[in-house]
PDB file of the backbone (N, CA, C, O) and the ligand in Angstrom, with CONECT records:
HET     ZN  A 101       1
ATOM      1  N   UNK A   1      35.578 -49.006  56.594  1.00  0.00           N
ATOM      2  CA  UNK A   1      35.340 -49.430  55.204  1.00  0.00           C
ATOM      3  C   UNK A   1      35.872 -50.853  55.025  1.00  0.00           C
ATOM      4  O   UNK A   1      37.047 -51.118  55.282  1.00  0.00           O
ATOM      5  N   UNK A   2      35.048 -51.718  54.606  1.00  0.00           N
ATOM      6  CA  UNK A   2      35.454 -53.102  54.376  1.00  0.00           C
ATOM      7  C   UNK A   2      35.467 -53.385  52.883  1.00  0.00           C
ATOM      8  O   UNK A   2      35.047 -52.551  52.081  1.00  0.00           O
ATOM      9  N   UNK A   3      35.943 -54.547  52.521  1.00  0.00           N
ATOM     10  CA  UNK A   3      35.916 -54.935  51.115  1.00  0.00           C
ATOM     11  C   UNK A   3      34.498 -54.963  50.575  1.00  0.00           C
ATOM     12  O   UNK A   3      34.229 -54.606  49.428  1.00  0.00           O
ATOM     13  N   UNK A   4      33.610 -55.399  51.444  1.00  0.00           N
ATOM     14  CA  UNK A   4      32.213 -55.497  51.007  1.00  0.00           C
ATOM     15  C   UNK A   4      31.672 -54.120  50.645  1.00  0.00           C
ATOM     16  O   UNK A   4      30.867 -53.983  49.723  1.00  0.00           O
ATOM     17  N   UNK A   5      32.112 -53.116  51.365  1.00  0.00           N
ATOM     18  CA  UNK A   5      31.623 -51.766  51.089  1.00  0.00           C
ATOM     19  C   UNK A   5      32.034 -51.267  49.712  1.00  0.00           C
ATOM     20  O   UNK A   5      31.364 -50.411  49.134  1.00  0.00           O
ATOM     21  N   UNK A   6      33.114 -51.790  49.192  1.00  0.00           N
ATOM     22  CA  UNK A   6      33.564 -51.348  47.875  1.00  0.00           C
ATOM     23  C   UNK A   6      32.999 -52.222  46.759  1.00  0.00           C
ATOM     24  O   UNK A   6      33.251 -51.978  45.579  1.00  0.00           O
ATOM     25  N   UNK A   7      32.259 -53.207  47.129  1.00  0.00           N
ATOM     26  CA  UNK A   7      31.683 -54.117  46.158  1.00  0.00           C
ATOM     27  C   UNK A   7      30.603 -53.394  45.353  1.00  0.00           C
ATOM     28  O   UNK A   7      29.699 -52.772  45.911  1.00  0.00           O
ATOM     29  N   UNK A   8      30.720 -53.490  44.050  1.00  0.00           N
ATOM     30  CA  UNK A   8      29.753 -52.828  43.182  1.00  0.00           C
ATOM     31  C   UNK A   8      28.612 -53.785  42.882  1.00  0.00           C
ATOM     32  O   UNK A   8      28.834 -54.927  42.481  1.00  0.00           O
ATOM     33  N   UNK A   9      27.433 -53.325  43.073  1.00  0.00           N
ATOM     34  CA  UNK A   9      26.290 -54.140  42.692  1.00  0.00           C
ATOM     35  C   UNK A   9      25.534 -53.426  41.586  1.00  0.00           C
ATOM     36  O   UNK A   9      25.485 -52.197  41.523  1.00  0.00           O
ATOM     37  N   UNK A  10      24.957 -54.224  40.728  1.00  0.00           N
ATOM     38  CA  UNK A  10      24.218 -53.689  39.595  1.00  0.00           C
ATOM     39  C   UNK A  10      22.764 -54.092  39.722  1.00  0.00           C
ATOM     40  O   UNK A  10      22.438 -55.186  40.183  1.00  0.00           O
ATOM     41  N   UNK A  11      21.926 -53.210  39.315  1.00  0.00           N
ATOM     42  CA  UNK A  11      20.502 -53.524  39.310  1.00  0.00           C
ATOM     43  C   UNK A  11      19.824 -52.572  38.348  1.00  0.00           C
ATOM     44  O   UNK A  11      20.380 -51.549  37.950  1.00  0.00           O
ATOM     45  N   UNK A  12      18.631 -52.932  37.996  1.00  0.00           N
ATOM     46  CA  UNK A  12      17.876 -52.071  37.093  1.00  0.00           C
ATOM     47  C   UNK A  12      16.898 -51.229  37.892  1.00  0.00           C
ATOM     48  O   UNK A  12      16.327 -51.676  38.886  1.00  0.00           O
ATOM     49  N   UNK A  13      16.725 -50.034  37.443  1.00  0.00           N
ATOM     50  CA  UNK A  13      15.694 -49.202  38.032  1.00  0.00           C
ATOM     51  C   UNK A  13      14.349 -49.898  37.836  1.00  0.00           C
ATOM     52  O   UNK A  13      13.943 -50.159  36.704  1.00  0.00           O
ATOM     53  N   UNK A  14      13.664 -50.195  38.929  1.00  0.00           N
ATOM     54  CA  UNK A  14      12.374 -50.882  38.793  1.00  0.00           C
ATOM     55  C   UNK A  14      11.314 -50.035  38.102  1.00  0.00           C
ATOM     56  O   UNK A  14      10.268 -50.546  37.701  1.00  0.00           O
ATOM     57  N   UNK A  15      11.582 -48.762  37.964  1.00  0.00           N
ATOM     58  CA  UNK A  15      10.598 -47.889  37.340  1.00  0.00           C
ATOM     59  C   UNK A  15      10.800 -47.802  35.827  1.00  0.00           C
ATOM     60  O   UNK A  15       9.850 -47.970  35.063  1.00  0.00           O
ATOM     61  N   UNK A  16      12.043 -47.539  35.392  1.00  0.00           N
ATOM     62  CA  UNK A  16      12.271 -47.326  33.964  1.00  0.00           C
ATOM     63  C   UNK A  16      13.222 -48.356  33.351  1.00  0.00           C
ATOM     64  O   UNK A  16      13.402 -48.385  32.134  1.00  0.00           O
ATOM     65  N   UNK A  17      13.832 -49.200  34.187  1.00  0.00           N
ATOM     66  CA  UNK A  17      14.708 -50.232  33.659  1.00  0.00           C
ATOM     67  C   UNK A  17      16.111 -49.778  33.363  1.00  0.00           C
ATOM     68  O   UNK A  17      16.917 -50.558  32.856  1.00  0.00           O
ATOM     69  N   UNK A  18      16.425 -48.541  33.666  1.00  0.00           N
ATOM     70  CA  UNK A  18      17.769 -48.039  33.467  1.00  0.00           C
ATOM     71  C   UNK A  18      18.746 -48.831  34.324  1.00  0.00           C
ATOM     72  O   UNK A  18      18.481 -49.098  35.496  1.00  0.00           O
ATOM     73  N   UNK A  19      19.883 -49.204  33.730  1.00  0.00           N
ATOM     74  CA  UNK A  19      20.847 -49.983  34.490  1.00  0.00           C
ATOM     75  C   UNK A  19      21.624 -49.086  35.444  1.00  0.00           C
ATOM     76  O   UNK A  19      22.194 -48.067  35.053  1.00  0.00           O
ATOM     77  N   UNK A  20      21.628 -49.494  36.686  1.00  0.00           N
ATOM     78  CA  UNK A  20      22.271 -48.704  37.728  1.00  0.00           C
ATOM     79  C   UNK A  20      23.354 -49.530  38.378  1.00  0.00           C
ATOM     80  O   UNK A  20      23.261 -50.755  38.447  1.00  0.00           O
ATOM     81  N   UNK A  21      24.376 -48.860  38.852  1.00  0.00           N
ATOM     82  CA  UNK A  21      25.352 -49.563  39.681  1.00  0.00           C
ATOM     83  C   UNK A  21      25.807 -48.648  40.796  1.00  0.00           C
ATOM     84  O   UNK A  21      25.943 -47.436  40.627  1.00  0.00           O
ATOM     85  N   UNK A  22      26.034 -49.255  41.918  1.00  0.00           N
ATOM     86  CA  UNK A  22      26.385 -48.488  43.095  1.00  0.00           C
ATOM     87  C   UNK A  22      27.173 -49.400  44.023  1.00  0.00           C
ATOM     88  O   UNK A  22      26.927 -50.605  44.072  1.00  0.00           O
ATOM     89  N   UNK A  23      28.116 -48.831  44.754  1.00  0.00           N
ATOM     90  CA  UNK A  23      28.813 -49.657  45.737  1.00  0.00           C
ATOM     91  C   UNK A  23      27.922 -49.840  46.959  1.00  0.00           C
ATOM     92  O   UNK A  23      27.064 -49.014  47.267  1.00  0.00           O
ATOM     93  N   UNK A  24      28.158 -50.937  47.629  1.00  0.00           N
ATOM     94  CA  UNK A  24      27.384 -51.189  48.837  1.00  0.00           C
ATOM     95  C   UNK A  24      27.680 -50.132  49.892  1.00  0.00           C
ATOM     96  O   UNK A  24      26.800 -49.748  50.662  1.00  0.00           O
ATOM     97  N   UNK A  25      28.908 -49.672  49.921  1.00  0.00           N
ATOM     98  CA  UNK A  25      29.249 -48.608  50.867  1.00  0.00           C
ATOM     99  C   UNK A  25      28.407 -47.358  50.642  1.00  0.00           C
ATOM    100  O   UNK A  25      27.959 -46.713  51.589  1.00  0.00           O
ATOM    101  N   UNK A  26      28.202 -47.033  49.373  1.00  0.00           N
ATOM    102  CA  UNK A  26      27.377 -45.861  49.058  1.00  0.00           C
ATOM    103  C   UNK A  26      25.926 -46.102  49.426  1.00  0.00           C
ATOM    104  O   UNK A  26      25.245 -45.221  49.950  1.00  0.00           O
ATOM    105  N   UNK A  27      25.465 -47.313  49.144  1.00  0.00           N
ATOM    106  CA  UNK A  27      24.080 -47.628  49.482  1.00  0.00           C
ATOM    107  C   UNK A  27      23.849 -47.511  50.975  1.00  0.00           C
ATOM    108  O   UNK A  27      22.789 -47.076  51.425  1.00  0.00           O
ATOM    109  N   UNK A  28      24.867 -47.910  51.741  1.00  0.00           N
ATOM    110  CA  UNK A  28      24.725 -47.865  53.190  1.00  0.00           C
ATOM    111  C   UNK A  28      24.834 -46.453  53.724  1.00  0.00           C
ATOM    112  O   UNK A  28      24.147 -46.089  54.678  1.00  0.00           O
ATOM    113  N   UNK A  29      25.705 -45.650  53.107  1.00  0.00           N
ATOM    114  CA  UNK A  29      26.008 -44.351  53.690  1.00  0.00           C
ATOM    115  C   UNK A  29      25.070 -43.254  53.211  1.00  0.00           C
ATOM    116  O   UNK A  29      24.718 -42.349  53.968  1.00  0.00           O
ATOM    117  N   UNK A  30      24.674 -43.341  51.960  1.00  0.00           N
ATOM    118  CA  UNK A  30      23.842 -42.266  51.446  1.00  0.00           C
ATOM    119  C   UNK A  30      22.375 -42.622  51.606  1.00  0.00           C
ATOM    120  O   UNK A  30      21.996 -43.793  51.578  1.00  0.00           O
ATOM    121  N   UNK A  31      21.579 -41.621  51.770  1.00  0.00           N
ATOM    122  CA  UNK A  31      20.163 -41.839  51.965  1.00  0.00           C
ATOM    123  C   UNK A  31      19.518 -42.400  50.714  1.00  0.00           C
ATOM    124  O   UNK A  31      18.588 -43.203  50.793  1.00  0.00           O
ATOM    125  N   UNK A  32      20.003 -41.987  49.585  1.00  0.00           N
ATOM    126  CA  UNK A  32      19.336 -42.377  48.354  1.00  0.00           C
ATOM    127  C   UNK A  32      20.254 -42.116  47.173  1.00  0.00           C
ATOM    128  O   UNK A  32      21.218 -41.355  47.259  1.00  0.00           O
ATOM    129  N   UNK A  33      19.931 -42.760  46.090  1.00  0.00           N
ATOM    130  CA  UNK A  33      20.561 -42.429  44.829  1.00  0.00           C
ATOM    131  C   UNK A  33      19.448 -42.005  43.883  1.00  0.00           C
ATOM    132  O   UNK A  33      18.263 -42.172  44.172  1.00  0.00           O
ATOM    133  N   UNK A  34      19.854 -41.458  42.760  1.00  0.00           N
ATOM    134  CA  UNK A  34      18.849 -40.972  41.828  1.00  0.00           C
ATOM    135  C   UNK A  34      19.081 -41.630  40.481  1.00  0.00           C
ATOM    136  O   UNK A  34      20.199 -41.632  39.966  1.00  0.00           O
ATOM    137  N   UNK A  35      18.046 -42.178  39.922  1.00  0.00           N
ATOM    138  CA  UNK A  35      18.156 -42.828  38.635  1.00  0.00           C
ATOM    139  C   UNK A  35      18.418 -41.790  37.552  1.00  0.00           C
ATOM    140  O   UNK A  35      17.645 -40.844  37.407  1.00  0.00           O
ATOM    141  N   UNK A  36      19.506 -41.955  36.784  1.00  0.00           N
ATOM    142  CA  UNK A  36      19.777 -40.995  35.703  1.00  0.00           C
ATOM    143  C   UNK A  36      18.801 -41.143  34.542  1.00  0.00           C
ATOM    144  O   UNK A  36      18.719 -40.264  33.685  1.00  0.00           O
ATOM    145  N   UNK A  37      18.070 -42.239  34.508  1.00  0.00           N
ATOM    146  CA  UNK A  37      17.128 -42.452  33.420  1.00  0.00           C
ATOM    147  C   UNK A  37      15.830 -41.702  33.621  1.00  0.00           C
ATOM    148  O   UNK A  37      15.350 -41.023  32.714  1.00  0.00           O
ATOM    149  N   UNK A  38      15.264 -41.824  34.803  1.00  0.00           N
ATOM    150  CA  UNK A  38      13.948 -41.222  35.031  1.00  0.00           C
ATOM    151  C   UNK A  38      13.967 -40.256  36.207  1.00  0.00           C
ATOM    152  O   UNK A  38      12.943 -39.662  36.543  1.00  0.00           O
ATOM    153  N   UNK A  39      15.142 -40.098  36.839  1.00  0.00           N
ATOM    154  CA  UNK A  39      15.329 -39.116  37.902  1.00  0.00           C
ATOM    155  C   UNK A  39      14.530 -39.421  39.160  1.00  0.00           C
ATOM    156  O   UNK A  39      14.377 -38.560  40.027  1.00  0.00           O
ATOM    157  N   UNK A  40      14.022 -40.642  39.263  1.00  0.00           N
ATOM    158  CA  UNK A  40      13.330 -40.996  40.490  1.00  0.00           C
ATOM    159  C   UNK A  40      14.369 -41.254  41.576  1.00  0.00           C
ATOM    160  O   UNK A  40      15.458 -41.755  41.296  1.00  0.00           O
ATOM    161  N   UNK A  41      14.034 -40.915  42.791  1.00  0.00           N
ATOM    162  CA  UNK A  41      14.915 -41.210  43.909  1.00  0.00           C
ATOM    163  C   UNK A  41      14.744 -42.658  44.327  1.00  0.00           C
ATOM    164  O   UNK A  41      13.626 -43.168  44.402  1.00  0.00           O
ATOM    165  N   UNK A  42      15.849 -43.305  44.593  1.00  0.00           N
ATOM    166  CA  UNK A  42      15.793 -44.713  44.970  1.00  0.00           C
ATOM    167  C   UNK A  42      16.560 -44.895  46.263  1.00  0.00           C
ATOM    168  O   UNK A  42      17.724 -44.510  46.377  1.00  0.00           O
ATOM    169  N   UNK A  43      15.901 -45.476  47.212  1.00  0.00           N
ATOM    170  CA  UNK A  43      16.560 -45.814  48.467  1.00  0.00           C
ATOM    171  C   UNK A  43      16.529 -47.315  48.642  1.00  0.00           C
ATOM    172  O   UNK A  43      15.463 -47.931  48.633  1.00  0.00           O
ATOM    173  N   UNK A  44      17.695 -47.898  48.799  1.00  0.00           N
ATOM    174  CA  UNK A  44      17.779 -49.333  49.024  1.00  0.00           C
ATOM    175  C   UNK A  44      18.188 -49.575  50.458  1.00  0.00           C
ATOM    176  O   UNK A  44      19.228 -49.102  50.915  1.00  0.00           O
ATOM    177  N   UNK A  45      17.368 -50.306  51.147  1.00  0.00           N
ATOM    178  CA  UNK A  45      17.636 -50.609  52.538  1.00  0.00           C
ATOM    179  C   UNK A  45      18.616 -51.767  52.614  1.00  0.00           C
ATOM    180  O   UNK A  45      18.212 -52.929  52.673  1.00  0.00           O
ATOM    181  N   UNK A  46      19.891 -51.452  52.612  1.00  0.00           N
ATOM    182  CA  UNK A  46      20.922 -52.480  52.576  1.00  0.00           C
ATOM    183  C   UNK A  46      21.469 -52.785  53.956  1.00  0.00           C
ATOM    184  O   UNK A  46      22.337 -53.644  54.107  1.00  0.00           O
ATOM    185  N   UNK A  47      20.978 -52.099  54.942  1.00  0.00           N
ATOM    186  CA  UNK A  47      21.567 -52.243  56.268  1.00  0.00           C
ATOM    187  C   UNK A  47      21.499 -53.665  56.795  1.00  0.00           C
ATOM    188  O   UNK A  47      22.458 -54.182  57.369  1.00  0.00           O
ATOM    189  N   UNK A  48      20.366 -54.272  56.592  1.00  0.00           N
ATOM    190  CA  UNK A  48      20.182 -55.600  57.169  1.00  0.00           C
ATOM    191  C   UNK A  48      21.096 -56.621  56.518  1.00  0.00           C
ATOM    192  O   UNK A  48      21.466 -57.616  57.141  1.00  0.00           O
ATOM    193  N   UNK A  49      21.459 -56.381  55.271  1.00  0.00           N
ATOM    194  CA  UNK A  49      22.265 -57.345  54.547  1.00  0.00           C
ATOM    195  C   UNK A  49      23.652 -56.787  54.256  1.00  0.00           C
ATOM    196  O   UNK A  49      24.329 -57.215  53.321  1.00  0.00           O
ATOM    197  N   UNK A  50      24.050 -55.845  55.058  1.00  0.00           N
ATOM    198  CA  UNK A  50      25.287 -55.130  54.773  1.00  0.00           C
ATOM    199  C   UNK A  50      26.509 -56.034  54.831  1.00  0.00           C
ATOM    200  O   UNK A  50      27.522 -55.748  54.193  1.00  0.00           O
ATOM    201  N   UNK A  51      26.425 -57.097  55.572  1.00  0.00           N
ATOM    202  CA  UNK A  51      27.570 -57.998  55.684  1.00  0.00           C
ATOM    203  C   UNK A  51      27.437 -59.198  54.771  1.00  0.00           C
ATOM    204  O   UNK A  51      28.149 -60.189  54.939  1.00  0.00           O
ATOM    205  N   UNK A  52      26.547 -59.122  53.820  1.00  0.00           N
ATOM    206  CA  UNK A  52      26.315 -60.267  52.946  1.00  0.00           C
ATOM    207  C   UNK A  52      26.125 -59.770  51.517  1.00  0.00           C
ATOM    208  O   UNK A  52      25.009 -59.756  50.997  1.00  0.00           O
ATOM    209  N   UNK A  53      27.217 -59.366  50.895  1.00  0.00           N
ATOM    210  CA  UNK A  53      27.131 -58.785  49.561  1.00  0.00           C
ATOM    211  C   UNK A  53      26.542 -59.758  48.561  1.00  0.00           C
ATOM    212  O   UNK A  53      25.796 -59.365  47.664  1.00  0.00           O
ATOM    213  N   UNK A  54      26.878 -61.020  48.717  1.00  0.00           N
ATOM    214  CA  UNK A  54      26.342 -62.007  47.787  1.00  0.00           C
ATOM    215  C   UNK A  54      24.829 -62.110  47.906  1.00  0.00           C
ATOM    216  O   UNK A  54      24.118 -62.288  46.917  1.00  0.00           O
ATOM    217  N   UNK A  55      24.362 -61.994  49.132  1.00  0.00           N
ATOM    218  CA  UNK A  55      22.920 -62.049  49.342  1.00  0.00           C
ATOM    219  C   UNK A  55      22.239 -60.845  48.714  1.00  0.00           C
ATOM    220  O   UNK A  55      21.144 -60.954  48.164  1.00  0.00           O
ATOM    221  N   UNK A  56      22.894 -59.706  48.801  1.00  0.00           N
ATOM    222  CA  UNK A  56      22.331 -58.511  48.180  1.00  0.00           C
ATOM    223  C   UNK A  56      22.250 -58.708  46.668  1.00  0.00           C
ATOM    224  O   UNK A  56      21.227 -58.428  46.043  1.00  0.00           O
ATOM    225  N   UNK A  57      23.349 -59.195  46.097  1.00  0.00           N
ATOM    226  CA  UNK A  57      23.361 -59.389  44.655  1.00  0.00           C
ATOM    227  C   UNK A  57      22.297 -60.391  44.238  1.00  0.00           C
ATOM    228  O   UNK A  57      21.592 -60.182  43.251  1.00  0.00           O
ATOM    229  N   UNK A  58      22.181 -61.476  44.987  1.00  0.00           N
ATOM    230  CA  UNK A  58      21.171 -62.487  44.673  1.00  0.00           C
ATOM    231  C   UNK A  58      19.774 -61.899  44.751  1.00  0.00           C
ATOM    232  O   UNK A  58      18.929 -62.131  43.887  1.00  0.00           O
ATOM    233  N   UNK A  59      19.555 -61.136  45.804  1.00  0.00           N
ATOM    234  CA  UNK A  59      18.231 -60.559  45.990  1.00  0.00           C
ATOM    235  C   UNK A  59      17.912 -59.577  44.873  1.00  0.00           C
ATOM    236  O   UNK A  59      16.767 -59.481  44.432  1.00  0.00           O
ATOM    237  N   UNK A  60      18.932 -58.842  44.414  1.00  0.00           N
ATOM    238  CA  UNK A  60      18.694 -57.869  43.367  1.00  0.00           C
ATOM    239  C   UNK A  60      18.523 -58.534  42.014  1.00  0.00           C
ATOM    240  O   UNK A  60      17.843 -58.004  41.136  1.00  0.00           O
ATOM    241  N   UNK A  61      19.147 -59.710  41.844  1.00  0.00           N
ATOM    242  CA  UNK A  61      18.968 -60.434  40.591  1.00  0.00           C
ATOM    243  C   UNK A  61      17.537 -60.896  40.431  1.00  0.00           C
ATOM    244  O   UNK A  61      17.005 -60.955  39.323  1.00  0.00           O
ATOM    245  N   UNK A  62      16.924 -61.223  41.551  1.00  0.00           N
ATOM    246  CA  UNK A  62      15.525 -61.637  41.517  1.00  0.00           C
ATOM    247  C   UNK A  62      14.665 -60.421  41.833  1.00  0.00           C
ATOM    248  O   UNK A  62      15.141 -59.287  41.873  1.00  0.00           O
ATOM    249  N   UNK A  63      13.420 -60.688  42.049  1.00  0.00           N
ATOM    250  CA  UNK A  63      12.597 -59.625  42.616  1.00  0.00           C
ATOM    251  C   UNK A  63      13.037 -59.442  44.059  1.00  0.00           C
ATOM    252  O   UNK A  63      12.985 -60.387  44.846  1.00  0.00           O
ATOM    253  N   UNK A  64      13.464 -58.254  44.410  1.00  0.00           N
ATOM    254  CA  UNK A  64      13.994 -58.086  45.772  1.00  0.00           C
ATOM    255  C   UNK A  64      12.951 -58.391  46.831  1.00  0.00           C
ATOM    256  O   UNK A  64      11.979 -57.657  47.009  1.00  0.00           O
ATOM    257  N   UNK A  65      13.176 -59.474  47.517  1.00  0.00           N
ATOM    258  CA  UNK A  65      12.250 -59.874  48.566  1.00  0.00           C
ATOM    259  C   UNK A  65      12.738 -59.396  49.921  1.00  0.00           C
ATOM    260  O   UNK A  65      11.941 -59.104  50.812  1.00  0.00           O
ATOM    261  N   UNK A  66      14.057 -59.319  50.070  1.00  0.00           N
ATOM    262  CA  UNK A  66      14.595 -58.972  51.376  1.00  0.00           C
ATOM    263  C   UNK A  66      15.144 -57.564  51.406  1.00  0.00           C
ATOM    264  O   UNK A  66      15.498 -57.052  52.468  1.00  0.00           O
ATOM    265  N   UNK A  67      15.216 -56.947  50.267  1.00  0.00           N
ATOM    266  CA  UNK A  67      15.734 -55.590  50.209  1.00  0.00           C
ATOM    267  C   UNK A  67      14.599 -54.657  49.825  1.00  0.00           C
ATOM    268  O   UNK A  67      13.886 -54.878  48.846  1.00  0.00           O
ATOM    269  N   UNK A  68      14.460 -53.651  50.590  1.00  0.00           N
ATOM    270  CA  UNK A  68      13.395 -52.701  50.338  1.00  0.00           C
ATOM    271  C   UNK A  68      13.892 -51.627  49.381  1.00  0.00           C
ATOM    272  O   UNK A  68      14.861 -50.924  49.672  1.00  0.00           O
ATOM    273  N   UNK A  69      13.234 -51.505  48.254  1.00  0.00           N
ATOM    274  CA  UNK A  69      13.533 -50.405  47.340  1.00  0.00           C
ATOM    275  C   UNK A  69      12.364 -49.438  47.390  1.00  0.00           C
ATOM    276  O   UNK A  69      11.221 -49.778  47.083  1.00  0.00           O
ATOM    277  N   UNK A  70      12.697 -48.231  47.786  1.00  0.00           N
ATOM    278  CA  UNK A  70      11.650 -47.230  47.945  1.00  0.00           C
ATOM    279  C   UNK A  70      11.851 -46.121  46.920  1.00  0.00           C
ATOM    280  O   UNK A  70      12.978 -45.770  46.569  1.00  0.00           O
ATOM    281  N   UNK A  71      10.775 -45.602  46.468  1.00  0.00           N
ATOM    282  CA  UNK A  71      10.838 -44.476  45.547  1.00  0.00           C
ATOM    283  C   UNK A  71      10.301 -43.228  46.222  1.00  0.00           C
ATOM    284  O   UNK A  71       9.435 -43.290  47.095  1.00  0.00           O
ATOM    285  N   UNK A  72      10.820 -42.134  45.810  1.00  0.00           N
ATOM    286  CA  UNK A  72      10.277 -40.884  46.313  1.00  0.00           C
ATOM    287  C   UNK A  72      10.534 -39.813  45.267  1.00  0.00           C
ATOM    288  O   UNK A  72      11.331 -40.018  44.351  1.00  0.00           O
ATOM    289  N   UNK A  73       9.895 -38.718  45.388  1.00  0.00           N
ATOM    290  CA  UNK A  73      10.093 -37.593  44.502  1.00  0.00           C
ATOM    291  C   UNK A  73      10.318 -36.333  45.308  1.00  0.00           C
ATOM    292  O   UNK A  73      10.507 -35.260  44.736  1.00  0.00           O
TER     293      UNK A  73
HETATM  294 ZN    ZN A 101      14.695 -44.994  36.394  1.00  0.00          ZN2+
END
């Protein structure tokens, strides 16, 4: 567990706009999180940027170009 893993990042659910926050450690370790607003499953592929929390935050602030957000039901 590194400091980066405890870093909280915030983003909006791309489906319903509900504000979500999750630590990078959780994003890396868990397969998915679930939006409390619309209950859609969200998987963020943070592995590639796991050592660059700032890059993750930047990417999430914009339209995520380098981070894959997948939905499933
Ligand atoms: Zn949602």
